[in-house]
C-alpha positions, 0 to 999 in steps of 0.5 A: 476506474480506480487503480487496484494497485492500492490493494498491495499497499494493504497486505505489507503497511496495513496502513500503520506508520512504518517509517515517519509520520509525514507532515502535510501543510496546513492547507486541507482542502481549501474551502471558500465563503466569500461570494461578491455579490448577495450579502445573503448568499455570502453570509450561507457561504460563510455559515456552511463553512462554518458548520463543516468546521464545527461538524455539524454536516447535516446543517451544512448539507442543507445550506448548500443545497439551498444555495446550489438551487438559488445559484442554479436559478440565477445562473451565477457560476461563481456562487455555484462553483463556491458551493460545489467547492465547500461541498467537497470539503463536507464529503472529505470530512465524512470521509466520502472522498469518491463524492468529494472528487465529484464535486471538486470536479463540477467546481473545476468545470465552471471555473475553466469557463470562467478562466479563473487560474486561481480557483482552478489551482485550488479545484486541482489541488483539492482533488489532488488531497482527496485521491491522496486520501483514497491512496491513489497516488498517481492520480493524487500526483497528477493533479497536484502537478496540474496545481503546481504548473499553475502556481508557477505560472502565477508566481505563488509562492505560498501555492507552490511551496505547498504543492511541492511539499505535498507531491514529495509526501506522496512519493514518500507513501509510494516509497520512492524517496529519490523523487520525494527529495527534491520537491521537499527541498523546493518547498523548504527553499521556498518557504525561507522566502516567505519567512514561514519558520512553521512550514519550513520546519515541515519541510525538514521534518519531511526532509528527514522521513526521506533520508531515513528511507534512504537509510542516511541516517546521520542526515535524517537525525541532522534534519530531525534536530534543525526541524526540532529547534525551530519547533521549539521556538515556536513552542508547538508541544504537540509537533515537537512530539512528532519530530522527537519520535522521529529523531527517536527512530532515526537514532534507533535504525542507526543503533545509537540506543541510548539517544534513541531511548532519551528522545522517545521518552521525550516525545512520550511526555508531551504526548502524554501532555496533550492526550494524543493517545494514538501518538502514546501507543506509536512511541510506546512501540519504539520504546520497546523496541529499543528494550527488545535490541538491548536485551531489556524483555521485561522493560520492553514488556511494559512498553508494550502492554501500555501501548496495548491498552491504548490501541484498544481504547481508541480502537487503533488498529495500526498500532495494535498490529505493529504491537502484536508484531513487536510482542512475537520478536519478544516471545521468539527472544524470550524462547516462549514460542508457544506464546510467539505462535499464539501472538502470530495468529492474532496478527494474521487474524487482524491483517486478514480481518483488515484487509478483507474489510478494506477490499470491500470498501475499495469495491463500494466505492468503485461502483459509487464512483463509477455510477455516478460518473455514468449519471453525470456523463462525465469522465475522469481524466486519465493518465499515466503518471509517474514516468518510467524511470530507466536510470538504475537504482541498484541500493533501492533493489538491493533493499527490497530484495533484502525484504523478501528474504527476511519475509522467507527468513520469517517464514521459516522461524515460524514453521521451525517454531510451530514444528518444534511444538508438535514434536512434543505430541507426535510420534516417530512418524511426525518426526520423520514428516518434520525432518522431509518438511526441513529438507523440502523447505530448503530446496525450495528457497534454493528454488527461488534463489536459482530463479532470482539468479537465472533471471538476473543474468537473463538481463532482459527486463528491466529493475521494476519488471524483474522485480515485480515478476520475482514477487509473484513467483515467490508468493506462489511458492510461499501459497503452498507452504501457507497451506501446509502450516494451517493443516494437519497434512504435511505431504500434500496440498489442495490445489482447488484452494491453492489454484483458486487463491492463486488466480484471485490474487493475480486478477487483483495485481492486474486490475481484472478482478472485477471484470473477469469470469472464471470457470475453475474445473480442479480435481479436489485431490490433493497433490504431493507437496514436490508435485504442487510447487512445480505445478503451482509454478507453472500456473503463475508463469502462464496466469501472468503471461495471460493478464499481462498481454492476453486479457487486459485489452480483451472486452469481456475477459474469460478464464478457465482452468482445469486440473483433472485425472488423465489417464497416465497422471494429471492434465491442467488447461489454461484457457483465455479468450484473447484476441489472436496475437497474444505470444505463447509462453512456451514459444517466447525467448524470456525466462518464463519459457525457460522456468516452464521447461524446467519445471516441467522436466521435473515433472516429467511431463510434456507441455503445450501451447495452442491459439484457436479461439483464444489462448490455450496450455496444457501439461501432462505430468504423472 
């Protein structure tokens, strides 16, 4: 099964470049065109490669189909392996990454039988490249490392350097910059030995991106300058413009706005010369950031208009999303809260649309990938990658917690801006509601802060687990407020919609969205906001416990949720069919137990768990 964790990468990055542009080595999915044997077959292999490069994909597929038939008839494993490799490249160029993996794996099996270590290394690297394009970074690194082991054994410096650079880029995508740094340093050292100036500049540029991710701005600037010196001598304007843009971002993050503007303007001129429209949009957005920070809002607006026109002309959604985010910041600074809210609505709509589209694409890829594997009676090598890291990473954790604080602060700004506009049209009753809502936002943020503090003091979990659990609790509270700000009623929450979304999000996070059977029977009568917050957090704890410790290893996972009116208030039941042995959360010694206990007390209710033909949690409250 393809890991579902890459859904989370859709929500925040939305496929646009948050940091700087990583550069891969130029050997993308190595093709083959040489077959030592029949000269006609050799010519056809070369022709298939040429058609792929000319994007004549239908013709290339016909040629490769003929070659496959000939190879199978003549029992020629070498020819068949080369044919499958080029078929993998064809599918990769057409964006059919799951199909490209299957073709490369067919070639890999043949090469393993031939014991051809060079060709095996090429296949492994090509599979890793395809997995990377699918954002399945764990599998990508797994295959890259297998290819790297072969390259080291054969002392192939060129392959070693290329694969080290690729692994570093995967870790940069995962934002594990400490892990990425040694791979880029190794790639740079190897390319120095080969005196390959262009690829040395690629490694140095990527190393600069790593320093930027670590907030070591001075080291990033020095790396970009070194890469730029090399690229200037080589004279590739497209590559130069990339590093200039990266250098401009580094100056911007350091606070050196003068140098940032100068470098970004040079990058923009080069991108205009080579007609790189996507790059023009990215650099224009960065120039707008500089002007916003300097308070030159009129100039910033001009850059944003230029960026937006470019994005709409070429359909660059990533550039448009970043542009809308900057427009919102500009309008907030200028005090035009109405325009800020309008831009924010469009921003949310595009993000949600992109997310929905990619979820459907992932589901289709998942189904097709599994179906092809079953038909060919093959199994994908599954391995747990990225070995557990137990060393302390205080700086990184602080940065991630700051991200949560920024998101929460942004929510508060949007809420206050929205309610300020509504105040002009509403009566005294709405004014009272707003004051009450502000008070509740303060209380709920205090609740979030308290949860962070209490669980940190407990100290029983690793940093990664601590952050993951904190994230789910923040999202549980955020879900309540997100619903409030999109409806006219501010005192009550529709629990049917809220709990349904909570269950779906939990299933996505733990990779059970496709397989789990859900039965939800939730009373449509809305709950008061304070009760809804407590009930939502309790449900989040029980769902996390169920998915994490109960349903992961259950063959046909089943989850039932009931929220109904009882004799003296309400009754909520959460049931799963996990095998005996799941530890009831209310009997554990973890923070989840203490949180449920506190929230149940806040509700003046009672809770209990039972285990009979499954796991059941029951909460009653007035």
